[in-house]
N, C-alpha and C positions, 0 to 999 in steps of 0.2 A: 409286449408280443406288437411287432410294425407287420403293417401290412403294406403290399407292395402297389406300386401305380394300380396295375390291371385288377388287383384284387378290391382296390377302393372302387375304383370305375363300374365292376360288376355288381357290388354292393347296394352303390346308390342307384345304377338301373336296374336292381331287382325292386328296391323300394318305390322307385316312380313306376315302376309296371304295375305294383300293388297299388298304387294311389290313381291311376289312370285305369278304367276300365279300356277292355277291348273295342266295345262298343263305341265308346267315344272318341277312341284313336280312328276309329273308321270313320265316324261323323266327322272328325274334326277336319280330316284328309278329304273327304268329298265337297265339305264347305269350301275348302282352300281351291280345290280342282273347280267347283261349280263359280266361285267368282272369277278364276282364268277363263273359264270358258265365256263368261257371261260377259267378259272385257272384250275376247276374240270374236262374238258373234256385233258386240258394238262395232267393232273393225268390216265385217261383212255385210251389215245389213244395219239398215236404219227402223225396222219396225221394231218397236217397243213389246209388242206381244212375244213374237218372236225371242230377243232377249229374256225375258221374263221366263219364258219356257224352258228355256235353256238352262236358267240359274235354278229354276225350281227342281227341273229335273235330275239335273247333277250334287246339286248342291243337298236337297231333301228328299226329294223320292226316291233316288237310285241306294243312298246309305241306308234309308229305313226298310228298304227291301233286301239288302245285304245282312243288315242287322236280324232280321223276322227271321230270315232262311236260316241262319248262323243256329238259331235256337231250336 
């Protein structure tokens, strides 16, 4: 029995979803957004404190709150 391409993609996608939790996906997304925000903050301001606040808020605090509220 052969699988068509769409069925194969769906099976692989399901296995990957089983491998990685939703919490990890949310965290990974916000880490990427945090890095992008941090780079943007570097373009806007020279204040290291503001840059670190942006990085930690978007990259750590927000995804932690989202994951806690989901539970």
